[in-house]
PyMOL Python script that loads the backbone (N, CA, C, O; Angstrom):
from pymol import cmd

cmd.read_pdbstr("""\
ATOM      1  N   UNK A   1    -239.035-102.929 -62.770  1.00  0.00           N
ATOM      2  CA  UNK A   1    -239.465-102.853 -61.380  1.00  0.00           C
ATOM      3  C   UNK A   1    -238.830-103.989 -60.597  1.00  0.00           C
ATOM      4  O   UNK A   1    -238.780-105.124 -61.070  1.00  0.00           O
ATOM      5  N   UNK A   2    -238.348-103.687 -59.411  1.00  0.00           N
ATOM      6  CA  UNK A   2    -237.794-104.730 -58.554  1.00  0.00           C
ATOM      7  C   UNK A   2    -238.921-105.381 -57.768  1.00  0.00           C
ATOM      8  O   UNK A   2    -240.043-104.876 -57.746  1.00  0.00           O
ATOM      9  N   UNK A   3    -238.620-106.506 -57.120  1.00  0.00           N
ATOM     10  CA  UNK A   3    -239.673-107.271 -56.473  1.00  0.00           C
ATOM     11  C   UNK A   3    -239.824-106.993 -54.979  1.00  0.00           C
ATOM     12  O   UNK A   3    -240.850-107.361 -54.407  1.00  0.00           O
ATOM     13  N   UNK A   4    -238.863-106.370 -54.328  1.00  0.00           N
ATOM     14  CA  UNK A   4    -238.982-106.085 -52.901  1.00  0.00           C
ATOM     15  C   UNK A   4    -239.995-104.963 -52.708  1.00  0.00           C
ATOM     16  O   UNK A   4    -239.844-103.887 -53.287  1.00  0.00           O
ATOM     17  N   UNK A   5    -241.026-105.204 -51.903  1.00  0.00           N
ATOM     18  CA  UNK A   5    -242.073-104.204 -51.712  1.00  0.00           C
ATOM     19  C   UNK A   5    -241.518-102.889 -51.164  1.00  0.00           C
ATOM     20  O   UNK A   5    -241.948-101.810 -51.570  1.00  0.00           O
ATOM     21  N   UNK A   6    -240.557-102.988 -50.237  1.00  0.00           N
ATOM     22  CA  UNK A   6    -239.991-101.779 -49.644  1.00  0.00           C
ATOM     23  C   UNK A   6    -239.207-100.960 -50.668  1.00  0.00           C
ATOM     24  O   UNK A   6    -239.107 -99.738 -50.557  1.00  0.00           O
ATOM     25  N   UNK A   7    -238.663-101.640 -51.649  1.00  0.00           N
ATOM     26  CA  UNK A   7    -237.799-100.982 -52.614  1.00  0.00           C
ATOM     27  C   UNK A   7    -238.387-100.971 -54.021  1.00  0.00           C
ATOM     28  O   UNK A   7    -237.686-100.623 -54.971  1.00  0.00           O
ATOM     29  N   UNK A   8    -239.638-101.339 -54.174  1.00  0.00           N
ATOM     30  CA  UNK A   8    -240.257-101.403 -55.493  1.00  0.00           C
ATOM     31  C   UNK A   8    -240.177-100.043 -56.165  1.00  0.00           C
ATOM     32  O   UNK A   8    -240.600 -99.027 -55.614  1.00  0.00           O
ATOM     33  N   UNK A   9    -239.627-100.053 -57.364  1.00  0.00           N
ATOM     34  CA  UNK A   9    -239.504 -98.810 -58.115  1.00  0.00           C
ATOM     35  C   UNK A   9    -240.156 -98.962 -59.474  1.00  0.00           C
ATOM     36  O   UNK A   9    -240.272-100.061 -60.018  1.00  0.00           O
ATOM     37  N   UNK A  10    -240.573 -97.840 -59.998  1.00  0.00           N
ATOM     38  CA  UNK A  10    -241.107 -97.787 -61.348  1.00  0.00           C
ATOM     39  C   UNK A  10    -240.326 -96.692 -62.069  1.00  0.00           C
ATOM     40  O   UNK A  10    -240.031 -95.645 -61.493  1.00  0.00           O
ATOM     41  N   UNK A  11    -239.997 -96.945 -63.333  1.00  0.00           N
ATOM     42  CA  UNK A  11    -239.260 -95.962 -64.115  1.00  0.00           C
ATOM     43  C   UNK A  11    -240.166 -95.457 -65.229  1.00  0.00           C
ATOM     44  O   UNK A  11    -240.701 -96.238 -66.016  1.00  0.00           O
ATOM     45  N   UNK A  12    -240.327 -94.160 -65.281  1.00  0.00           N
ATOM     46  CA  UNK A  12    -241.159 -93.506 -66.289  1.00  0.00           C
ATOM     47  C   UNK A  12    -240.333 -92.407 -66.933  1.00  0.00           C
ATOM     48  O   UNK A  12    -239.811 -91.530 -66.245  1.00  0.00           O
ATOM     49  N   UNK A  13    -240.216 -92.454 -68.241  1.00  0.00           N
ATOM     50  CA  UNK A  13    -239.436 -91.457 -68.979  1.00  0.00           C
ATOM     51  C   UNK A  13    -238.024 -91.317 -68.437  1.00  0.00           C
ATOM     52  O   UNK A  13    -237.486 -90.213 -68.354  1.00  0.00           O
ATOM     53  N   UNK A  14    -237.422 -92.456 -68.066  1.00  0.00           N
ATOM     54  CA  UNK A  14    -236.051 -92.448 -67.595  1.00  0.00           C
ATOM     55  C   UNK A  14    -235.854 -92.036 -66.146  1.00  0.00           C
ATOM     56  O   UNK A  14    -234.719 -91.985 -65.672  1.00  0.00           O
ATOM     57  N   UNK A  15    -236.933 -91.742 -65.435  1.00  0.00           N
ATOM     58  CA  UNK A  15    -236.850 -91.330 -64.031  1.00  0.00           C
ATOM     59  C   UNK A  15    -237.432 -92.445 -63.165  1.00  0.00           C
ATOM     60  O   UNK A  15    -238.547 -92.905 -63.409  1.00  0.00           O
ATOM     61  N   UNK A  16    -236.670 -92.883 -62.143  1.00  0.00           N
ATOM     62  CA  UNK A  16    -237.138 -93.938 -61.239  1.00  0.00           C
ATOM     63  C   UNK A  16    -237.819 -93.330 -60.021  1.00  0.00           C
ATOM     64  O   UNK A  16    -237.369 -92.323 -59.474  1.00  0.00           O
ATOM     65  N   UNK A  17    -238.907 -93.959 -59.612  1.00  0.00           N
ATOM     66  CA  UNK A  17    -239.678 -93.516 -58.441  1.00  0.00           C
ATOM     67  C   UNK A  17    -239.893 -94.713 -57.534  1.00  0.00           C
ATOM     68  O   UNK A  17    -240.165 -95.815 -58.011  1.00  0.00           O
ATOM     69  N   UNK A  18    -239.772 -94.504 -56.212  1.00  0.00           N
ATOM     70  CA  UNK A  18    -240.136 -95.538 -55.259  1.00  0.00           C
ATOM     71  C   UNK A  18    -241.659 -95.572 -55.174  1.00  0.00           C
ATOM     72  O   UNK A  18    -242.297 -94.558 -54.892  1.00  0.00           O
ATOM     73  N   UNK A  19    -242.220 -96.726 -55.416  1.00  0.00           N
ATOM     74  CA  UNK A  19    -243.678 -96.852 -55.451  1.00  0.00           C
ATOM     75  C   UNK A  19    -244.282 -96.473 -54.102  1.00  0.00           C
ATOM     76  O   UNK A  19    -245.339 -95.844 -54.052  1.00  0.00           O
ATOM     77  N   UNK A  20    -243.625 -96.845 -53.017  1.00  0.00           N
ATOM     78  CA  UNK A  20    -244.146 -96.551 -51.680  1.00  0.00           C
ATOM     79  C   UNK A  20    -244.280 -95.050 -51.432  1.00  0.00           C
ATOM     80  O   UNK A  20    -245.052 -94.626 -50.572  1.00  0.00           O
ATOM     81  N   UNK A  21    -243.533 -94.252 -52.180  1.00  0.00           N
ATOM     82  CA  UNK A  21    -243.580 -92.796 -51.989  1.00  0.00           C
ATOM     83  C   UNK A  21    -244.575 -92.109 -52.925  1.00  0.00           C
ATOM     84  O   UNK A  21    -244.759 -90.894 -52.855  1.00  0.00           O
ATOM     85  N   UNK A  22    -245.204 -92.874 -53.787  1.00  0.00           N
ATOM     86  CA  UNK A  22    -246.178 -92.294 -54.718  1.00  0.00           C
ATOM     87  C   UNK A  22    -247.541 -92.180 -54.051  1.00  0.00           C
ATOM     88  O   UNK A  22    -247.808 -92.829 -53.040  1.00  0.00           O
ATOM     89  N   UNK A  23    -248.397 -91.349 -54.628  1.00  0.00           N
ATOM     90  CA  UNK A  23    -249.769 -91.214 -54.125  1.00  0.00           C
ATOM     91  C   UNK A  23    -250.513 -92.532 -54.324  1.00  0.00           C
ATOM     92  O   UNK A  23    -250.096 -93.384 -55.109  1.00  0.00           O
ATOM     93  N   UNK A  24    -251.602 -92.679 -53.611  1.00  0.00           N
ATOM     94  CA  UNK A  24    -252.419 -93.888 -53.727  1.00  0.00           C
ATOM     95  C   UNK A  24    -252.906 -94.060 -55.165  1.00  0.00           C
ATOM     96  O   UNK A  24    -252.953 -95.179 -55.677  1.00  0.00           O
ATOM     97  N   UNK A  25    -253.267 -92.958 -55.810  1.00  0.00           N
ATOM     98  CA  UNK A  25    -253.736 -93.033 -57.199  1.00  0.00           C
ATOM     99  C   UNK A  25    -252.619 -93.499 -58.130  1.00  0.00           C
ATOM    100  O   UNK A  25    -252.850 -94.326 -59.012  1.00  0.00           O
ATOM    101  N   UNK A  26    -251.411 -92.971 -57.936  1.00  0.00           N
ATOM    102  CA  UNK A  26    -250.270 -93.393 -58.756  1.00  0.00           C
ATOM    103  C   UNK A  26    -249.939 -94.862 -58.493  1.00  0.00           C
ATOM    104  O   UNK A  26    -249.615 -95.601 -59.422  1.00  0.00           O
ATOM    105  N   UNK A  27    -250.020 -95.284 -57.235  1.00  0.00           N
ATOM    106  CA  UNK A  27    -249.781 -96.693 -56.906  1.00  0.00           C
ATOM    107  C   UNK A  27    -250.811 -97.588 -57.591  1.00  0.00           C
ATOM    108  O   UNK A  27    -250.492 -98.692 -58.032  1.00  0.00           O
ATOM    109  N   UNK A  28    -252.034 -97.106 -57.675  1.00  0.00           N
ATOM    110  CA  UNK A  28    -253.078 -97.851 -58.384  1.00  0.00           C
ATOM    111  C   UNK A  28    -252.741 -98.009 -59.855  1.00  0.00           C
ATOM    112  O   UNK A  28    -252.963 -99.069 -60.441  1.00  0.00           O
ATOM    113  N   UNK A  29    -252.205 -96.954 -60.451  1.00  0.00           N
ATOM    114  CA  UNK A  29    -251.822 -97.029 -61.861  1.00  0.00           C
ATOM    115  C   UNK A  29    -250.643 -97.991 -62.055  1.00  0.00           C
ATOM    116  O   UNK A  29    -250.578 -98.694 -63.064  1.00  0.00           O
ATOM    117  N   UNK A  30    -249.721 -98.023 -61.101  1.00  0.00           N
ATOM    118  CA  UNK A  30    -248.615 -98.986 -61.152  1.00  0.00           C
ATOM    119  C   UNK A  30    -249.183-100.406 -61.107  1.00  0.00           C
ATOM    120  O   UNK A  30    -248.750-101.275 -61.864  1.00  0.00           O
ATOM    121  N   UNK A  31    -250.143-100.636 -60.226  1.00  0.00           N
ATOM    122  CA  UNK A  31    -250.775-101.956 -60.140  1.00  0.00           C
ATOM    123  C   UNK A  31    -251.460-102.310 -61.454  1.00  0.00           C
ATOM    124  O   UNK A  31    -251.393-103.455 -61.902  1.00  0.00           O
ATOM    125  N   UNK A  32    -252.118-101.334 -62.073  1.00  0.00           N
ATOM    126  CA  UNK A  32    -252.763-101.565 -63.361  1.00  0.00           C
ATOM    127  C   UNK A  32    -251.730-101.957 -64.422  1.00  0.00           C
ATOM    128  O   UNK A  32    -251.955-102.874 -65.212  1.00  0.00           O
ATOM    129  N   UNK A  33    -250.608-101.257 -64.427  1.00  0.00           N
ATOM    130  CA  UNK A  33    -249.538-101.576 -65.384  1.00  0.00           C
ATOM    131  C   UNK A  33    -248.992-102.978 -65.146  1.00  0.00           C
ATOM    132  O   UNK A  33    -248.750-103.720 -66.098  1.00  0.00           O
ATOM    133  N   UNK A  34    -248.797-103.344 -63.881  1.00  0.00           N
ATOM    134  CA  UNK A  34    -248.296-104.684 -63.571  1.00  0.00           C
ATOM    135  C   UNK A  34    -249.273-105.752 -64.051  1.00  0.00           C
ATOM    136  O   UNK A  34    -248.861-106.773 -64.603  1.00  0.00           O
ATOM    137  N   UNK A  35    -250.564-105.517 -63.843  1.00  0.00           N
ATOM    138  CA  UNK A  35    -251.578-106.473 -64.280  1.00  0.00           C
ATOM    139  C   UNK A  35    -251.564-106.619 -65.795  1.00  0.00           C
ATOM    140  O   UNK A  35    -251.568-107.734 -66.319  1.00  0.00           O
ATOM    141  N   UNK A  36    -251.547-105.496 -66.493  1.00  0.00           N
ATOM    142  CA  UNK A  36    -251.572-105.533 -67.958  1.00  0.00           C
ATOM    143  C   UNK A  36    -250.293-106.174 -68.498  1.00  0.00           C
ATOM    144  O   UNK A  36    -250.351-106.954 -69.449  1.00  0.00           O
ATOM    145  N   UNK A  37    -249.145-105.857 -67.907  1.00  0.00           N
ATOM    146  CA  UNK A  37    -247.893-106.478 -68.333  1.00  0.00           C
ATOM    147  C   UNK A  37    -247.946-107.995 -68.161  1.00  0.00           C
ATOM    148  O   UNK A  37    -247.461-108.735 -69.017  1.00  0.00           O
ATOM    149  N   UNK A  38    -248.529-108.456 -67.063  1.00  0.00           N
ATOM    150  CA  UNK A  38    -248.658-109.897 -66.833  1.00  0.00           C
ATOM    151  C   UNK A  38    -249.584-110.529 -67.869  1.00  0.00           C
ATOM    152  O   UNK A  38    -249.322-111.631 -68.352  1.00  0.00           O
ATOM    153  N   UNK A  39    -250.665-109.833 -68.210  1.00  0.00           N
ATOM    154  CA  UNK A  39    -251.587-110.351 -69.216  1.00  0.00           C
ATOM    155  C   UNK A  39    -250.917-110.422 -70.587  1.00  0.00           C
ATOM    156  O   UNK A  39    -251.108-111.387 -71.328  1.00  0.00           O
ATOM    157  N   UNK A  40    -250.135-109.403 -70.919  1.00  0.00           N
ATOM    158  CA  UNK A  40    -249.416-109.389 -72.197  1.00  0.00           C
ATOM    159  C   UNK A  40    -248.417-110.545 -72.242  1.00  0.00           C
ATOM    160  O   UNK A  40    -248.298-111.220 -73.264  1.00  0.00           O
ATOM    161  N   UNK A  41    -247.703-110.776 -71.145  1.00  0.00           N
ATOM    162  CA  UNK A  41    -246.745-111.883 -71.086  1.00  0.00           C
ATOM    163  C   UNK A  41    -247.462-113.215 -71.268  1.00  0.00           C
ATOM    164  O   UNK A  41    -246.964-114.099 -71.966  1.00  0.00           O
ATOM    165  N   UNK A  42    -248.626-113.365 -70.646  1.00  0.00           N
ATOM    166  CA  UNK A  42    -249.408-114.589 -70.784  1.00  0.00           C
ATOM    167  C   UNK A  42    -249.859-114.776 -72.231  1.00  0.00           C
ATOM    168  O   UNK A  42    -249.773-115.878 -72.774  1.00  0.00           O
ATOM    169  N   UNK A  43    -250.335-113.711 -72.846  1.00  0.00           N
ATOM    170  CA  UNK A  43    -250.771-113.808 -74.243  1.00  0.00           C
ATOM    171  C   UNK A  43    -249.601-114.128 -75.167  1.00  0.00           C
ATOM    172  O   UNK A  43    -249.759-114.900 -76.113  1.00  0.00           O
ATOM    173  N   UNK A  44    -248.431-113.549 -74.910  1.00  0.00           N
ATOM    174  CA  UNK A  44    -247.258-113.850 -75.726  1.00  0.00           C
ATOM    175  C   UNK A  44    -246.854-115.314 -75.586  1.00  0.00           C
ATOM    176  O   UNK A  44    -246.455-115.943 -76.565  1.00  0.00           O
ATOM    177  N   UNK A  45    -246.956-115.857 -74.376  1.00  0.00           N
ATOM    178  CA  UNK A  45    -246.645-117.268 -74.162  1.00  0.00           C
ATOM    179  C   UNK A  45    -247.640-118.149 -74.922  1.00  0.00           C
ATOM    180  O   UNK A  45    -247.249-119.132 -75.552  1.00  0.00           O
ATOM    181  N   UNK A  46    -248.919-117.794 -74.859  1.00  0.00           N
ATOM    182  CA  UNK A  46    -249.932-118.556 -75.596  1.00  0.00           C
ATOM    183  C   UNK A  46    -249.700-118.439 -77.095  1.00  0.00           C
ATOM    184  O   UNK A  46    -249.836-119.426 -77.819  1.00  0.00           O
ATOM    185  N   UNK A  47    -249.356-117.257 -77.566  1.00  0.00           N
ATOM    186  CA  UNK A  47    -249.092-117.054 -78.981  1.00  0.00           C
ATOM    187  C   UNK A  47    -247.944-117.948 -79.446  1.00  0.00           C
ATOM    188  O   UNK A  47    -248.009-118.521 -80.533  1.00  0.00           O
ATOM    189  N   UNK A  48    -246.904-118.070 -78.639  1.00  0.00           N
ATOM    190  CA  UNK A  48    -245.780-118.935 -78.995  1.00  0.00           C
ATOM    191  C   UNK A  48    -246.236-120.387 -79.131  1.00  0.00           C
ATOM    192  O   UNK A  48    -245.804-121.089 -80.045  1.00  0.00           O
ATOM    193  N   UNK A  49    -247.098-120.835 -78.237  1.00  0.00           N
ATOM    194  CA  UNK A  49    -247.622-122.199 -78.310  1.00  0.00           C
ATOM    195  C   UNK A  49    -248.453-122.367 -79.575  1.00  0.00           C
ATOM    196  O   UNK A  49    -248.293-123.356 -80.290  1.00  0.00           O
ATOM    197  N   UNK A  50    -249.324-121.430 -79.857  1.00  0.00           N
ATOM    198  CA  UNK A  50    -250.174-121.525 -81.044  1.00  0.00           C
ATOM    199  C   UNK A  50    -249.356-121.473 -82.326  1.00  0.00           C
ATOM    200  O   UNK A  50    -249.659-122.176 -83.290  1.00  0.00           O
ATOM    201  N   UNK A  51    -248.321-120.642 -82.339  1.00  0.00           N
ATOM    202  CA  UNK A  51    -247.479-120.533 -83.528  1.00  0.00           C
ATOM    203  C   UNK A  51    -246.725-121.847 -83.764  1.00  0.00           C
ATOM    204  O   UNK A  51    -246.576-122.288 -84.904  1.00  0.00           O
ATOM    205  N   UNK A  52    -246.256-122.461 -82.684  1.00  0.00           N
ATOM    206  CA  UNK A  52    -245.580-123.751 -82.798  1.00  0.00           C
ATOM    207  C   UNK A  52    -246.539-124.810 -83.324  1.00  0.00           C
ATOM    208  O   UNK A  52    -246.179-125.600 -84.197  1.00  0.00           O
ATOM    209  N   UNK A  53    -247.748-124.828 -82.797  1.00  0.00           N
ATOM    210  CA  UNK A  53    -248.748-125.790 -83.263  1.00  0.00           C
ATOM    211  C   UNK A  53    -249.082-125.547 -84.732  1.00  0.00           C
ATOM    212  O   UNK A  53    -249.210-126.498 -85.503  1.00  0.00           O
ATOM    213  N   UNK A  54    -249.222-124.304 -85.118  1.00  0.00           N
ATOM    214  CA  UNK A  54    -249.534-123.983 -86.511  1.00  0.00           C
ATOM    215  C   UNK A  54    -248.433-124.489 -87.429  1.00  0.00           C
ATOM    216  O   UNK A  54    -248.705-125.076 -88.476  1.00  0.00           O
ATOM    217  N   UNK A  55    -247.194-124.258 -87.030  1.00  0.00           N
ATOM    218  CA  UNK A  55    -246.062-124.728 -87.836  1.00  0.00           C
ATOM    219  C   UNK A  55    -246.078-126.248 -87.974  1.00  0.00           C
ATOM    220  O   UNK A  55    -245.788-126.777 -89.047  1.00  0.00           O
ATOM    221  N   UNK A  56    -246.412-126.948 -86.899  1.00  0.00           N
ATOM    222  CA  UNK A  56    -246.479-128.408 -86.936  1.00  0.00           C
ATOM    223  C   UNK A  56    -247.609-128.866 -87.850  1.00  0.00           C
ATOM    224  O   UNK A  56    -247.429-129.801 -88.631  1.00  0.00           O
ATOM    225  N   UNK A  57    -248.767-128.223 -87.764  1.00  0.00           N
ATOM    226  CA  UNK A  57    -249.890-128.586 -88.643  1.00  0.00           C
ATOM    227  C   UNK A  57    -249.546-128.337 -90.102  1.00  0.00           C
ATOM    228  O   UNK A  57    -249.885-129.136 -90.975  1.00  0.00           O
ATOM    229  N   UNK A  58    -248.876-127.233 -90.360  1.00  0.00           N
ATOM    230  CA  UNK A  58    -248.493-126.915 -91.730  1.00  0.00           C
ATOM    231  C   UNK A  58    -247.502-127.946 -92.259  1.00  0.00           C
ATOM    232  O   UNK A  58    -247.618-128.386 -93.403  1.00  0.00           O
ATOM    233  N   UNK A  59    -246.535-128.331 -91.444  1.00  0.00           N
ATOM    234  CA  UNK A  59    -245.557-129.337 -91.853  1.00  0.00           C
ATOM    235  C   UNK A  59    -246.237-130.677 -92.116  1.00  0.00           C
ATOM    236  O   UNK A  59    -245.898-131.372 -93.074  1.00  0.00           O
ATOM    237  N   UNK A  60    -247.195-131.038 -91.264  1.00  0.00           N
ATOM    238  CA  UNK A  60    -247.935-132.289 -91.459  1.00  0.00           C
ATOM    239  C   UNK A  60    -248.739-132.231 -92.748  1.00  0.00           C
ATOM    240  O   UNK A  60    -248.782-133.212 -93.491  1.00  0.00           O
ATOM    241  N   UNK A  61    -249.371-131.106 -93.024  1.00  0.00           N
ATOM    242  CA  UNK A  61    -250.147-130.955 -94.254  1.00  0.00           C
ATOM    243  C   UNK A  61    -249.247-131.084 -95.471  1.00  0.00           C
ATOM    244  O   UNK A  61    -249.610-131.739 -96.448  1.00  0.00           O
ATOM    245  N   UNK A  62    -248.085-130.469 -95.418  1.00  0.00           N
ATOM    246  CA  UNK A  62    -247.169-130.543 -96.553  1.00  0.00           C
ATOM    247  C   UNK A  62    -246.774-131.986 -96.850  1.00  0.00           C
ATOM    248  O   UNK A  62    -246.577-132.349 -98.010  1.00  0.00           O
ATOM    249  N   UNK A  63    -246.658-132.805 -95.818  1.00  0.00           N
ATOM    250  CA  UNK A  63    -246.330-134.216 -96.020  1.00  0.00           C
ATOM    251  C   UNK A  63    -247.482-134.988 -96.665  1.00  0.00           C
ATOM    252  O   UNK A  63    -247.259-136.012 -97.311  1.00  0.00           O
ATOM    253  N   UNK A  64    -248.693-134.505 -96.493  1.00  0.00           N
ATOM    254  CA  UNK A  64    -249.873-135.200 -97.018  1.00  0.00           C
ATOM    255  C   UNK A  64    -250.255-134.762 -98.425  1.00  0.00           C
ATOM    256  O   UNK A  64    -251.016-135.456 -99.098  1.00  0.00           O
ATOM    257  N   UNK A  65    -249.746-133.640 -98.875  1.00  0.00           N
ATOM    258  CA  UNK A  65    -250.094-133.133-100.199  1.00  0.00           C
ATOM    259  C   UNK A  65    -249.342-133.917-101.277  1.00  0.00           C
ATOM    260  O   UNK A  65    -248.209-134.350-101.071  1.00  0.00           O
ATOM    261  N   UNK A  66    -249.999-134.091-102.437  1.00  0.00           N
ATOM    262  CA  UNK A  66    -249.299-134.775-103.523  1.00  0.00           C
ATOM    263  C   UNK A  66    -248.113-133.941-104.007  1.00  0.00           C
ATOM    264  O   UNK A  66    -248.169-132.711-104.026  1.00  0.00           O
ATOM    265  N   UNK A  67    -247.061-134.618-104.389  1.00  0.00           N
ATOM    266  CA  UNK A  67    -245.872-133.942-104.904  1.00  0.00           C
ATOM    267  C   UNK A  67    -246.167-133.420-106.299  1.00  0.00           C
ATOM    268  O   UNK A  67    -246.815-134.093-107.101  1.00  0.00           O
ATOM    269  N   UNK A  68    -245.694-132.235-106.580  1.00  0.00           N
ATOM    270  CA  UNK A  68    -245.868-131.650-107.921  1.00  0.00           C
ATOM    271  C   UNK A  68    -244.520-131.612-108.615  1.00  0.00           C
ATOM    272  O   UNK A  68    -243.480-131.439-107.979  1.00  0.00           O
ATOM    273  N   UNK A  69    -244.554-131.777-109.926  1.00  0.00           N
ATOM    274  CA  UNK A  69    -243.322-131.705-110.714  1.00  0.00           C
ATOM    275  C   UNK A  69    -243.066-130.261-111.085  1.00  0.00           C
ATOM    276  O   UNK A  69    -243.988-129.523-111.433  1.00  0.00           O
ATOM    277  N   UNK A  70    -241.816-129.866-111.010  1.00  0.00           N
ATOM    278  CA  UNK A  70    -241.488-128.492-111.387  1.00  0.00           C
ATOM    279  C   UNK A  70    -240.438-128.482-112.452  1.00  0.00           C
ATOM    280  O   UNK A  70    -240.027-127.413-112.903  1.00  0.00           O
TER     281      UNK A  70
END
""", "prot")
cmd.dss("prot")
cmd.show_as("cartoon", "prot")
cmd.util.cbc("prot")
cmd.orient("prot")
């Protein structure tokens, strides 16, 4: 989707539609999709932070564990 309100388009099944030309109900569904996409992006960003922290904690733990002979 582009960001210009006048030219905002949504592509569904390979077909692009101008949002301004859609019914009010369809525009509502586009808004719902935009909201959910933003939430997913936010969760993915948080997941990346948590995964990085987990990796750091694991590395710190490995440094604290006694060495084993193999």
